TORKOL-4160 file (C-alpha; in steps of 0.2 Angstrom, whole numbers, padded with zeros to 4 digits, m for minus):
432
<pt num="1" X="m0006" Y="0045" Z="0094"/>
<pt num="2" X="m0015" Y="0060" Z="0091"/>
<pt num="3" X="m0032" Y="0058" Z="0094"/>
<pt num="4" X="m0048" Y="0060" Z="0104"/>
<pt num="5" X="m0060" Y="0046" Z="0099"/>
<pt num="6" X="m0076" Y="0047" Z="0106"/>
<pt num="7" X="m0086" Y="0027" Z="0104"/>
<pt num="8" X="m0100" Y="0032" Z="0088"/>
<pt num="9" X="m0110" Y="0018" Z="0091"/>
<pt num="10" X="m0126" Y="0021" Z="0083"/>
<pt num="11" X="m0140" Y="0022" Z="0095"/>
<pt num="12" X="m0152" Y="0015" Z="0083"/>
<pt num="13" X="m0142" Y="m0002" Z="0080"/>
<pt num="14" X="m0153" Y="m0016" Z="0089"/>
<pt num="15" X="m0147" Y="m0033" Z="0094"/>
<pt num="16" X="m0158" Y="m0042" Z="0083"/>
<pt num="17" X="m0156" Y="m0059" Z="0092"/>
<pt num="18" X="m0158" Y="m0051" Z="0109"/>
<pt num="19" X="m0149" Y="m0055" Z="0126"/>
<pt num="20" X="m0132" Y="m0055" Z="0130"/>
<pt num="21" X="m0134" Y="m0073" Z="0137"/>
<pt num="22" X="m0139" Y="m0078" Z="0119"/>
<pt num="23" X="m0124" Y="m0068" Z="0110"/>
<pt num="24" X="m0111" Y="m0078" Z="0120"/>
<pt num="25" X="m0120" Y="m0093" Z="0117"/>
<pt num="26" X="m0118" Y="m0088" Z="0099"/>
<pt num="27" X="m0099" Y="m0085" Z="0102"/>
<pt num="28" X="m0096" Y="m0103" Z="0107"/>
<pt num="29" X="m0104" Y="m0109" Z="0091"/>
<pt num="30" X="m0095" Y="m0098" Z="0078"/>
<pt num="31" X="m0081" Y="m0107" Z="0068"/>
<pt num="32" X="m0062" Y="m0104" Z="0074"/>
<pt num="33" X="m0053" Y="m0094" Z="0061"/>
<pt num="34" X="m0035" Y="m0100" Z="0054"/>
<pt num="35" X="m0021" Y="m0089" Z="0057"/>
<pt num="36" X="m0016" Y="m0077" Z="0070"/>
<pt num="37" X="m0026" Y="m0078" Z="0087"/>
<pt num="38" X="m0015" Y="m0063" Z="0097"/>
<pt num="39" X="m0007" Y="m0049" Z="0089"/>
<pt num="40" X="m0002" Y="m0032" Z="0096"/>
<pt num="41" X="m0004" Y="m0015" Z="0090"/>
<pt num="42" X="0013" Y="m0004" Z="0087"/>
<pt num="43" X="0019" Y="0012" Z="0086"/>
<pt num="44" X="0035" Y="0013" Z="0073"/>
<pt num="45" X="0037" Y="0032" Z="0073"/>
<pt num="46" X="0050" Y="0035" Z="0089"/>
<pt num="47" X="0063" Y="0041" Z="0082"/>
<pt num="48" X="0082" Y="0044" Z="0089"/>
<pt num="49" X="0095" Y="0049" Z="0076"/>
<pt num="50" X="0109" Y="0058" Z="0074"/>
<pt num="51" X="0112" Y="0076" Z="0065"/>
<pt num="52" X="0126" Y="0081" Z="0059"/>
<pt num="53" X="0132" Y="0093" Z="0073"/>
<pt num="54" X="0132" Y="0076" Z="0083"/>
<pt num="55" X="0117" Y="0082" Z="0091"/>
<pt num="56" X="0101" Y="0070" Z="0092"/>
<pt num="57" X="0085" Y="0072" Z="0082"/>
<pt num="58" X="0071" Y="0064" Z="0092"/>
<pt num="59" X="0055" Y="0059" Z="0085"/>
<pt num="60" X="0038" Y="0059" Z="0098"/>
<pt num="61" X="0049" Y="0057" Z="0111"/>
<pt num="62" X="0046" Y="0075" Z="0116"/>
<pt num="63" X="0033" Y="0087" Z="0121"/>
<pt num="64" X="0033" Y="0105" Z="0117"/>
<pt num="65" X="0014" Y="0110" Z="0116"/>
<pt num="66" X="0002" Y="0114" Z="0132"/>
<pt num="67" X="0008" Y="0107" Z="0147"/>
<pt num="68" X="0024" Y="0103" Z="0153"/>
<pt num="69" X="0038" Y="0103" Z="0140"/>
<pt num="70" X="0049" Y="0085" Z="0137"/>
<pt num="71" X="0066" Y="0086" Z="0128"/>
<pt num="72" X="0075" Y="0069" Z="0128"/>
<pt num="73" X="0091" Y="0081" Z="0125"/>
<pt num="74" X="0089" Y="0084" Z="0146"/>
<pt num="75" X="0096" Y="0068" Z="0155"/>
<pt num="76" X="0088" Y="0071" Z="0174"/>
<pt num="77" X="0093" Y="0068" Z="0190"/>
<pt num="78" X="0089" Y="0051" Z="0189"/>
<pt num="79" X="0101" Y="0049" Z="0174"/>
<pt num="80" X="0085" Y="0046" Z="0164"/>
<pt num="81" X="0083" Y="0055" Z="0147"/>
<pt num="82" X="0067" Y="0067" Z="0152"/>
<pt num="83" X="0054" Y="0058" Z="0137"/>
<pt num="84" X="0035" Y="0062" Z="0134"/>
<pt num="85" X="0029" Y="0047" Z="0143"/>
<pt num="86" X="0024" Y="0042" Z="0160"/>
<pt num="87" X="0034" Y="0025" Z="0156"/>
<pt num="88" X="0051" Y="0021" Z="0152"/>
<pt num="89" X="0059" Y="0009" Z="0141"/>
<pt num="90" X="0068" Y="m0004" Z="0149"/>
<pt num="91" X="0081" Y="m0002" Z="0133"/>
<pt num="92" X="0079" Y="0018" Z="0135"/>
<pt num="93" X="0070" Y="0025" Z="0121"/>
<pt num="94" X="0076" Y="0020" Z="0104"/>
<pt num="95" X="0073" Y="0023" Z="0086"/>
<pt num="96" X="0062" Y="0010" Z="0078"/>
<pt num="97" X="0072" Y="0008" Z="0062"/>
<pt num="98" X="0086" Y="0002" Z="0071"/>
<pt num="99" X="0086" Y="m0019" Z="0066"/>
<pt num="100" X="0092" Y="m0025" Z="0085"/>
<pt num="101" X="0076" Y="m0014" Z="0092"/>
<pt num="102" X="0064" Y="m0024" Z="0079"/>
<pt num="103" X="0073" Y="m0040" Z="0084"/>
<pt num="104" X="0070" Y="m0039" Z="0102"/>
<pt num="105" X="0052" Y="m0032" Z="0099"/>
<pt num="106" X="0046" Y="m0046" Z="0091"/>
<pt num="107" X="0056" Y="m0059" Z="0098"/>
<pt num="108" X="0051" Y="m0056" Z="0115"/>
<pt num="109" X="0031" Y="m0053" Z="0109"/>
<pt num="110" X="0033" Y="m0071" Z="0102"/>
<pt num="111" X="0041" Y="m0076" Z="0119"/>
<pt num="112" X="0024" Y="m0073" Z="0124"/>
<pt num="113" X="0014" Y="m0079" Z="0114"/>
<pt num="114" X="0010" Y="m0063" Z="0102"/>
<pt num="115" X="0010" Y="m0069" Z="0084"/>
<pt num="116" X="0013" Y="m0050" Z="0075"/>
<pt num="117" X="0010" Y="m0033" Z="0076"/>
<pt num="118" X="m0001" Y="m0021" Z="0070"/>
<pt num="119" X="0006" Y="m0006" Z="0064"/>
<pt num="120" X="m0001" Y="0012" Z="0065"/>
<pt num="121" X="0004" Y="0020" Z="0049"/>
<pt num="122" X="0002" Y="0036" Z="0040"/>
<pt num="123" X="0004" Y="0034" Z="0021"/>
<pt num="124" X="0023" Y="0034" Z="0019"/>
<pt num="125" X="0037" Y="0043" Z="0025"/>
<pt num="126" X="0047" Y="0036" Z="0043"/>
<pt num="127" X="0034" Y="0028" Z="0047"/>
<pt num="128" X="0034" Y="0016" Z="0030"/>
<pt num="129" X="0053" Y="0015" Z="0033"/>
<pt num="130" X="0050" Y="0004" Z="0048"/>
<pt num="131" X="0036" Y="m0004" Z="0043"/>
<pt num="132" X="0047" Y="m0012" Z="0028"/>
<pt num="133" X="0061" Y="m0017" Z="0041"/>
<pt num="134" X="0047" Y="m0024" Z="0052"/>
<pt num="135" X="0040" Y="m0034" Z="0036"/>
<pt num="136" X="0060" Y="m0042" Z="0035"/>
<pt num="137" X="0061" Y="m0046" Z="0054"/>
<pt num="138" X="0042" Y="m0053" Z="0053"/>
<pt num="139" X="0048" Y="m0063" Z="0038"/>
<pt num="140" X="0065" Y="m0069" Z="0046"/>
<pt num="141" X="0055" Y="m0075" Z="0063"/>
<pt num="142" X="0040" Y="m0081" Z="0057"/>
<pt num="143" X="0027" Y="m0069" Z="0061"/>
<pt num="144" X="0016" Y="m0058" Z="0055"/>
<pt num="145" X="0012" Y="m0039" Z="0052"/>
<pt num="146" X="m0002" Y="m0030" Z="0046"/>
<pt num="147" X="m0004" Y="m0008" Z="0044"/>
<pt num="148" X="m0019" Y="0000" Z="0054"/>
<pt num="149" X="m0022" Y="0015" Z="0042"/>
<pt num="150" X="m0028" Y="0032" Z="0049"/>
<pt num="151" X="m0042" Y="0040" Z="0043"/>
<pt num="152" X="m0037" Y="0058" Z="0046"/>
<pt num="153" X="m0021" Y="0056" Z="0036"/>
<pt num="154" X="m0033" Y="0057" Z="0018"/>
<pt num="155" X="m0039" Y="0076" Z="0023"/>
<pt num="156" X="m0032" Y="0092" Z="0026"/>
<pt num="157" X="m0020" Y="0095" Z="0040"/>
<pt num="158" X="m0011" Y="0078" Z="0033"/>
<pt num="159" X="m0011" Y="0081" Z="0014"/>
<pt num="160" X="m0015" Y="0096" Z="0001"/>
<pt num="161" X="m0034" Y="0088" Z="m0006"/>
<pt num="162" X="m0046" Y="0101" Z="m0010"/>
<pt num="163" X="m0063" Y="0090" Z="m0012"/>
<pt num="164" X="m0070" Y="0074" Z="m0003"/>
<pt num="165" X="m0065" Y="0065" Z="m0022"/>
<pt num="166" X="m0046" Y="0068" Z="m0019"/>
<pt num="167" X="m0046" Y="0061" Z="m0001"/>
<pt num="168" X="m0055" Y="0045" Z="m0009"/>
<pt num="169" X="m0040" Y="0045" Z="m0021"/>
<pt num="170" X="m0026" Y="0046" Z="m0008"/>
<pt num="171" X="m0036" Y="0033" Z="0003"/>
<pt num="172" X="m0032" Y="0023" Z="m0013"/>
<pt num="173" X="m0014" Y="0029" Z="m0014"/>
<pt num="174" X="m0012" Y="0022" Z="0003"/>
<pt num="175" X="m0018" Y="0005" Z="0001"/>
<pt num="176" X="m0011" Y="0002" Z="m0016"/>
<pt num="177" X="0008" Y="0007" Z="m0009"/>
<pt num="178" X="0005" Y="m0004" Z="0004"/>
<pt num="179" X="m0002" Y="m0018" Z="m0009"/>
<pt num="180" X="0011" Y="m0015" Z="m0020"/>
<pt num="181" X="0026" Y="m0015" Z="m0009"/>
<pt num="182" X="0021" Y="m0026" Z="0009"/>
<pt num="183" X="0007" Y="m0036" Z="0005"/>
<pt num="184" X="0016" Y="m0047" Z="m0008"/>
<pt num="185" X="0026" Y="m0053" Z="0009"/>
<pt num="186" X="0023" Y="m0070" Z="0015"/>
<pt num="187" X="0025" Y="m0060" Z="0034"/>
<pt num="188" X="0009" Y="m0050" Z="0027"/>
<pt num="189" X="m0008" Y="m0055" Z="0039"/>
<pt num="190" X="m0019" Y="m0064" Z="0027"/>
<pt num="191" X="m0038" Y="m0069" Z="0030"/>
<pt num="192" X="m0046" Y="m0081" Z="0014"/>
<pt num="193" X="m0029" Y="m0075" Z="0006"/>
<pt num="194" X="m0033" Y="m0055" Z="0008"/>
<pt num="195" X="m0023" Y="m0045" Z="0015"/>
<pt num="196" X="m0029" Y="m0037" Z="0032"/>
<pt num="197" X="m0028" Y="m0018" Z="0034"/>
<pt num="198" X="m0037" Y="m0010" Z="0049"/>
<pt num="199" X="m0041" Y="0009" Z="0052"/>
<pt num="200" X="m0043" Y="0020" Z="0064"/>
<pt num="201" X="m0059" Y="0032" Z="0061"/>
<pt num="202" X="m0054" Y="0051" Z="0059"/>
<pt num="203" X="m0062" Y="0063" Z="0071"/>
<pt num="204" X="m0061" Y="0081" Z="0064"/>
<pt num="205" X="m0069" Y="0091" Z="0052"/>
<pt num="206" X="m0068" Y="0105" Z="0041"/>
<pt num="207" X="m0077" Y="0114" Z="0024"/>
<pt num="208" X="m0077" Y="0098" Z="0018"/>
<pt num="209" X="m0085" Y="0089" Z="0032"/>
<pt num="210" X="m0082" Y="0075" Z="0044"/>
<pt num="211" X="m0066" Y="0067" Z="0040"/>
<pt num="212" X="m0071" Y="0050" Z="0038"/>
<pt num="213" X="m0077" Y="0042" Z="0023"/>
<pt num="214" X="m0097" Y="0040" Z="0019"/>
<pt num="215" X="m0103" Y="0022" Z="0015"/>
<pt num="216" X="m0102" Y="0027" Z="m0004"/>
<pt num="217" X="m0086" Y="0036" Z="m0002"/>
<pt num="218" X="m0079" Y="0018" Z="0006"/>
<pt num="219" X="m0088" Y="0009" Z="m0006"/>
<pt num="220" X="m0081" Y="0017" Z="m0021"/>
<pt num="221" X="m0064" Y="0014" Z="m0012"/>
<pt num="222" X="m0064" Y="m0003" Z="m0009"/>
<pt num="223" X="m0071" Y="m0007" Z="m0024"/>
<pt num="224" X="m0056" Y="0003" Z="m0034"/>
<pt num="225" X="m0043" Y="m0013" Z="m0026"/>
<pt num="226" X="m0058" Y="m0027" Z="m0029"/>
<pt num="227" X="m0051" Y="m0038" Z="m0038"/>
<pt num="228" X="m0040" Y="m0042" Z="m0030"/>
<pt num="229" X="m0048" Y="m0038" Z="m0013"/>
<pt num="230" X="m0043" Y="m0034" Z="0003"/>
<pt num="231" X="m0050" Y="m0040" Z="0022"/>
<pt num="232" X="m0055" Y="m0024" Z="0028"/>
<pt num="233" X="m0058" Y="m0020" Z="0047"/>
<pt num="234" X="m0066" Y="m0002" Z="0053"/>
<pt num="235" X="m0065" Y="0001" Z="0070"/>
<pt num="236" X="m0081" Y="m0001" Z="0082"/>
<pt num="237" X="m0098" Y="m0008" Z="0075"/>
<pt num="238" X="m0109" Y="0005" Z="0065"/>
<pt num="239" X="m0125" Y="0000" Z="0054"/>
<pt num="240" X="m0122" Y="0012" Z="0041"/>
<pt num="241" X="m0105" Y="0001" Z="0035"/>
<pt num="242" X="m0107" Y="m0014" Z="0043"/>
<pt num="243" X="m0111" Y="m0023" Z="0028"/>
<pt num="244" X="m0097" Y="m0014" Z="0017"/>
<pt num="245" X="m0084" Y="m0020" Z="0029"/>
<pt num="246" X="m0077" Y="m0036" Z="0032"/>
<pt num="247" X="m0077" Y="m0035" Z="0050"/>
<pt num="248" X="m0072" Y="m0022" Z="0066"/>
<pt num="249" X="m0061" Y="m0022" Z="0081"/>
<pt num="250" X="m0062" Y="m0015" Z="0100"/>
<pt num="251" X="m0052" Y="0000" Z="0105"/>
<pt num="252" X="m0049" Y="0007" Z="0124"/>
<pt num="253" X="m0063" Y="0009" Z="0133"/>
<pt num="254" X="m0071" Y="0004" Z="0148"/>
<pt num="255" X="m0084" Y="m0009" Z="0155"/>
<pt num="256" X="m0099" Y="0000" Z="0146"/>
<pt num="257" X="m0090" Y="0000" Z="0128"/>
<pt num="258" X="m0083" Y="m0020" Z="0130"/>
<pt num="259" X="m0103" Y="m0023" Z="0136"/>
<pt num="260" X="m0109" Y="m0016" Z="0119"/>
<pt num="261" X="m0096" Y="m0018" Z="0105"/>
<pt num="262" X="m0094" Y="m0040" Z="0110"/>
<pt num="263" X="m0111" Y="m0044" Z="0110"/>
<pt num="264" X="m0114" Y="m0033" Z="0093"/>
<pt num="265" X="m0099" Y="m0040" Z="0086"/>
<pt num="266" X="m0106" Y="m0056" Z="0088"/>
<pt num="267" X="m0124" Y="m0053" Z="0081"/>
<pt num="268" X="m0114" Y="m0048" Z="0064"/>
<pt num="269" X="m0103" Y="m0063" Z="0066"/>
<pt num="270" X="m0117" Y="m0074" Z="0065"/>
<pt num="271" X="m0128" Y="m0067" Z="0054"/>
<pt num="272" X="m0114" Y="m0065" Z="0041"/>
<pt num="273" X="m0114" Y="m0045" Z="0040"/>
<pt num="274" X="m0095" Y="m0047" Z="0047"/>
<pt num="275" X="m0081" Y="m0061" Z="0044"/>
<pt num="276" X="m0069" Y="m0056" Z="0058"/>
<pt num="277" X="m0069" Y="m0047" Z="0075"/>
<pt num="278" X="m0056" Y="m0041" Z="0084"/>
<pt num="279" X="m0056" Y="m0038" Z="0104"/>
<pt num="280" X="m0042" Y="m0026" Z="0113"/>
<pt num="281" X="m0036" Y="m0027" Z="0130"/>
<pt num="282" X="m0027" Y="m0013" Z="0136"/>
<pt num="283" X="m0017" Y="m0010" Z="0152"/>
<pt num="284" X="m0024" Y="0007" Z="0155"/>
<pt num="285" X="m0020" Y="0025" Z="0148"/>
<pt num="286" X="m0012" Y="0039" Z="0155"/>
<pt num="287" X="m0008" Y="0053" Z="0141"/>
<pt num="288" X="0002" Y="0065" Z="0153"/>
<pt num="289" X="0016" Y="0065" Z="0146"/>
<pt num="290" X="0009" Y="0073" Z="0129"/>
<pt num="291" X="m0003" Y="0083" Z="0139"/>
<pt num="292" X="m0018" Y="0073" Z="0131"/>
<pt num="293" X="m0010" Y="0080" Z="0116"/>
<pt num="294" X="m0013" Y="0096" Z="0124"/>
<pt num="295" X="m0029" Y="0096" Z="0128"/>
<pt num="296" X="m0026" Y="0090" Z="0146"/>
<pt num="297" X="m0021" Y="0072" Z="0153"/>
<pt num="298" X="m0031" Y="0059" Z="0151"/>
<pt num="299" X="m0030" Y="0044" Z="0165"/>
<pt num="300" X="m0036" Y="0026" Z="0167"/>
<pt num="301" X="m0027" Y="0017" Z="0181"/>
<pt num="302" X="m0018" Y="0002" Z="0178"/>
<pt num="303" X="m0023" Y="m0002" Z="0196"/>
<pt num="304" X="m0008" Y="m0014" Z="0195"/>
<pt num="305" X="m0013" Y="m0026" Z="0185"/>
<pt num="306" X="m0032" Y="m0027" Z="0186"/>
<pt num="307" X="m0037" Y="m0016" Z="0171"/>
<pt num="308" X="m0026" Y="m0027" Z="0161"/>
<pt num="309" X="m0034" Y="m0044" Z="0170"/>
<pt num="310" X="m0051" Y="m0036" Z="0166"/>
<pt num="311" X="m0050" Y="m0032" Z="0150"/>
<pt num="312" X="m0043" Y="m0053" Z="0146"/>
<pt num="313" X="m0057" Y="m0056" Z="0158"/>
<pt num="314" X="m0070" Y="m0048" Z="0146"/>
<pt num="315" X="m0063" Y="m0052" Z="0129"/>
<pt num="316" X="m0061" Y="m0070" Z="0132"/>
<pt num="317" X="m0082" Y="m0069" Z="0136"/>
<pt num="318" X="m0083" Y="m0059" Z="0122"/>
<pt num="319" X="m0075" Y="m0074" Z="0108"/>
<pt num="320" X="m0068" Y="m0064" Z="0095"/>
<pt num="321" X="m0059" Y="m0070" Z="0081"/>
<pt num="322" X="m0045" Y="m0062" Z="0085"/>
<pt num="323" X="m0037" Y="m0051" Z="0102"/>
<pt num="324" X="m0026" Y="m0037" Z="0099"/>
<pt num="325" X="m0016" Y="m0031" Z="0111"/>
<pt num="326" X="m0018" Y="m0011" Z="0114"/>
<pt num="327" X="m0004" Y="m0008" Z="0114"/>
<pt num="328" X="0014" Y="m0014" Z="0114"/>
<pt num="329" X="0023" Y="0004" Z="0113"/>
<pt num="330" X="0013" Y="0016" Z="0113"/>
<pt num="331" X="0023" Y="0028" Z="0127"/>
<pt num="332" X="0015" Y="0042" Z="0125"/>
<pt num="333" X="m0002" Y="0037" Z="0129"/>
<pt num="334" X="0003" Y="0025" Z="0143"/>
<pt num="335" X="m0004" Y="0010" Z="0137"/>
<pt num="336" X="0010" Y="0001" Z="0132"/>
<pt num="337" X="0017" Y="m0017" Z="0138"/>
<pt num="338" X="0032" Y="m0017" Z="0132"/>
<pt num="339" X="0046" Y="m0019" Z="0146"/>
<pt num="340" X="0049" Y="m0003" Z="0155"/>
<pt num="341" X="0058" Y="0000" Z="0170"/>
<pt num="342" X="0043" Y="0005" Z="0181"/>
<pt num="343" X="0035" Y="m0012" Z="0177"/>
<pt num="344" X="0047" Y="m0023" Z="0171"/>
<pt num="345" X="0041" Y="m0039" Z="0163"/>
<pt num="346" X="0025" Y="m0038" Z="0172"/>
<pt num="347" X="0015" Y="m0037" Z="0158"/>
<pt num="348" X="0024" Y="m0048" Z="0146"/>
<pt num="349" X="0022" Y="m0063" Z="0157"/>
<pt num="350" X="0001" Y="m0060" Z="0161"/>
<pt num="351" X="0002" Y="m0058" Z="0144"/>
<pt num="352" X="0009" Y="m0077" Z="0141"/>
<pt num="353" X="m0003" Y="m0080" Z="0155"/>
<pt num="354" X="m0019" Y="m0077" Z="0146"/>
<pt num="355" X="m0013" Y="m0082" Z="0127"/>
<pt num="356" X="m0011" Y="m0100" Z="0135"/>
<pt num="357" X="m0028" Y="m0099" Z="0142"/>
<pt num="358" X="m0034" Y="m0092" Z="0126"/>
<pt num="359" X="m0026" Y="m0103" Z="0113"/>
<pt num="360" X="m0021" Y="m0118" Z="0123"/>
<pt num="361" X="0000" Y="m0114" Z="0119"/>
<pt num="362" X="0009" Y="m0120" Z="0133"/>
<pt num="363" X="0017" Y="m0104" Z="0145"/>
<pt num="364" X="0036" Y="m0103" Z="0149"/>
<pt num="365" X="0039" Y="m0087" Z="0157"/>
<pt num="366" X="0061" Y="m0088" Z="0160"/>
<pt num="367" X="0062" Y="m0087" Z="0142"/>
<pt num="368" X="0054" Y="m0069" Z="0140"/>
<pt num="369" X="0069" Y="m0060" Z="0146"/>
<pt num="370" X="0082" Y="m0069" Z="0134"/>
<pt num="371" X="0078" Y="m0056" Z="0119"/>
<pt num="372" X="0082" Y="m0042" Z="0131"/>
<pt num="373" X="0099" Y="m0050" Z="0136"/>
<pt num="374" X="0102" Y="m0054" Z="0116"/>
<pt num="375" X="0099" Y="m0035" Z="0113"/>
<pt num="376" X="0111" Y="m0029" Z="0126"/>
<pt num="377" X="0122" Y="m0042" Z="0120"/>
<pt num="378" X="0123" Y="m0033" Z="0103"/>
<pt num="379" X="0123" Y="m0016" Z="0108"/>
<pt num="380" X="0138" Y="m0023" Z="0118"/>
<pt num="381" X="0145" Y="m0028" Z="0103"/>
<pt num="382" X="0143" Y="m0011" Z="0094"/>
<pt num="383" X="0160" Y="m0007" Z="0105"/>
<pt num="384" X="0170" Y="m0017" Z="0099"/>
<pt num="385" X="0183" Y="m0015" Z="0086"/>
<pt num="386" X="0179" Y="m0019" Z="0069"/>
<pt num="387" X="0184" Y="m0033" Z="0064"/>
<pt num="388" X="0184" Y="m0053" Z="0061"/>
<pt num="389" X="0178" Y="m0058" Z="0080"/>
<pt num="390" X="0165" Y="m0045" Z="0081"/>
<pt num="391" X="0159" Y="m0051" Z="0063"/>
<pt num="392" X="0160" Y="m0068" Z="0070"/>
<pt num="393" X="0153" Y="m0065" Z="0085"/>
<pt num="394" X="0137" Y="m0054" Z="0077"/>
<pt num="395" X="0134" Y="m0070" Z="0067"/>
<pt num="396" X="0133" Y="m0083" Z="0081"/>
<pt num="397" X="0121" Y="m0070" Z="0089"/>
<pt num="398" X="0111" Y="m0071" Z="0073"/>
<pt num="399" X="0110" Y="m0089" Z="0072"/>
<pt num="400" X="0107" Y="m0090" Z="0091"/>
<pt num="401" X="0090" Y="m0077" Z="0087"/>
<pt num="402" X="0083" Y="m0088" Z="0075"/>
<pt num="403" X="0084" Y="m0105" Z="0085"/>
<pt num="404" X="0076" Y="m0094" Z="0097"/>
<pt num="405" X="0062" Y="m0089" Z="0084"/>
<pt num="406" X="0061" Y="m0107" Z="0081"/>
<pt num="407" X="0057" Y="m0112" Z="0096"/>
<pt num="408" X="0072" Y="m0120" Z="0102"/>
<pt num="409" X="0076" Y="m0119" Z="0122"/>
<pt num="410" X="0086" Y="m0134" Z="0126"/>
<pt num="411" X="0103" Y="m0125" Z="0130"/>
<pt num="412" X="0099" Y="m0110" Z="0123"/>
<pt num="413" X="0101" Y="m0100" Z="0140"/>
<pt num="414" X="0120" Y="m0107" Z="0142"/>
<pt num="415" X="0122" Y="m0102" Z="0124"/>
<pt num="416" X="0117" Y="m0085" Z="0128"/>
<pt num="417" X="0127" Y="m0085" Z="0144"/>
<pt num="418" X="0143" Y="m0090" Z="0133"/>
<pt num="419" X="0139" Y="m0075" Z="0121"/>
<pt num="420" X="0137" Y="m0064" Z="0134"/>
<pt num="421" X="0154" Y="m0067" Z="0139"/>
<pt num="422" X="0162" Y="m0067" Z="0124"/>
<pt num="423" X="0155" Y="m0049" Z="0119"/>
<pt num="424" X="0159" Y="m0043" Z="0138"/>
<pt num="425" X="0178" Y="m0047" Z="0135"/>
<pt num="426" X="0179" Y="m0043" Z="0116"/>
<pt num="427" X="0172" Y="m0026" Z="0121"/>
<pt num="428" X="0182" Y="m0024" Z="0135"/>
<pt num="429" X="0169" Y="m0022" Z="0146"/>
<pt num="430" X="0166" Y="m0034" Z="0162"/>
<pt num="431" X="0149" Y="m0045" Z="0161"/>
<pt num="432" X="0133" Y="m0036" Z="0168"/>
């Protein structure tokens, strides 16, 4: 995500109740909120679509700015495409709008205890097309989705506005687009009956000033959609905004940030300024593939699984209402837990273990790989001749996916094994 965010912590903010131990005790006493406990941040901007001449058009898998270039049309000696990432998806570089890809992502996430995705959304266009399909997939498999707005898209560089008032108008347009087209779905995440919106803070500035809505501008914006109102959750915490918003969320940073955010969020919840706090768990960071978006690589080593483990330990001590995995699939910034060639299902299995500790959910690791096998079967079926046998097998795969999403496990691996064999025979390929 093309951003260089520094944490804007207001040094004047005082933890009025004092003492981290007291904050943590208060966290234990706060009432739990109904709804999802674990979500994952999702990048819907990856594309791989054929051009009229038969070549492939890539979105966000390539890089041609400062630093080494990466062109997915180039096949490397190891047989992989040259993508702008230090990690390589287990299913290869994909198109987010592909229903089979979305099914694989949603079912894998559900298998390990993630209850939905928060999509990074750019005001319309391709990310909105993908989000439309994410909503349908979430409805089908009983999961939740929500939008994370990008504040920078309200301003020049992304939209043609000449005044700050026009930037607020653009923000309203984006909110209304989501409210009118997506938030009516039963799959859209709601808190206290209101659709949830997160927002990434802007960081650029120009003649209009900082590309961040000022408190009065944000109050104006939220007033325009109230009623029916939205549940608006702002990045970090800032005393100039804390009484305007419904909550805040943590983002990717180190121990010093975590030791500030969680006690601060606990006090804000306890004093009634926030209704919702969202913590973050992150496996590491490495944007070498895009050369730090042209500014030089930034790397936080995964240290095997230690970085992820430390993040989970901190968030459990912090007692937020919701945990956001940051991220499911931001390959360009190397924050992924989606299965990859380099680490397989390691972070999926770890997530299931930690979710079990956090929520009490029963853990079962073996089925985490089944959605991948389903995806491969669907892709194998694409190679079969069009006709009734192919349609029948496709329907059986649909039924298997539905049963899996409903928690059915008895004889499910046996059924999947038989479906894989049938697909292999129909496509004229030996079973892998």
